[in-house]
Residue, then its C-alpha position, 0 to 999 in steps of 0.5 A: m084726061n079729066p075734062n074737069i081739070f080746065n073748069n078751075k084756073k088753079t087746077k088747070q095751072r097745076y096740070l099745065d105745070y105737071a105737063f111742063k115738068i114731065a116734058a122737061k124730064r122726058k127730054f133730059e132722059a133722052l139727052i142722058k140716053a143719047g150721051v149728051i148729058a152726064p147726069h152726075n155732072v149736072s149741078k144746076i138747072r135754069f128754066y126760062a118760061d113764058e110768063h103765065a099764072t103761077a097760082t095752083d091748087g096743088r101742094y107745090e108750085l112749078r119750081e118746087a115740083l121741078e126740084q122735087e122731080f130732078k133733085i129729090g125724087t118723087f113718090n107715086w102714092k097710087w102705085s107705091v113707087f119711088h122715082e129716083p132723081i135723074f140728077p143725083n148731084l143737083q144743087s139747085v133749080e132756078l125758074h125764071f118767068c120771062d116776057s116773050k117781047s124780051l127774049a127771042l127763044i121765048r118767042a120761038a117757044d110760043i110759035i112752036a106751042n101755037r103750031i102744036y095747039f093749032c094741030a091739036t085743035s084741028k085734030d091733025l097731030n099726025s102731021l107732027r108725028g115722026r118729025k124729030e123736032f116734035k116729041l108727042i107725050e100723052l099724059p093722063 
């Protein structure tokens, strides 16, 4: 990862939004592969995320990036490749920012994120590998 990403708040937020989008996509792909989700039956997706900064220096904000990934598809200009949307009948993507004081699931996500962060900063990610509740994804 380029260390300069974290020198600018807006660039950092754009990267964190990218990480959120890719993690969601990988999980949806795994659920589709396992037969839990039928992609043609998905017409609406709602995301609930902890409140955080939303301004980025990128072209899209998080909701638009999620919609692009799941509803419209994305084009990788570097490799000249189009990635089809994984939900062809998707009508809408909603994104709700929530206060963790109000929602137990957001607090639970905070606890998990803090555990992963602790393991990462302690250089102990191996303790998370192989556990089914954690799927580590390496991003550029």
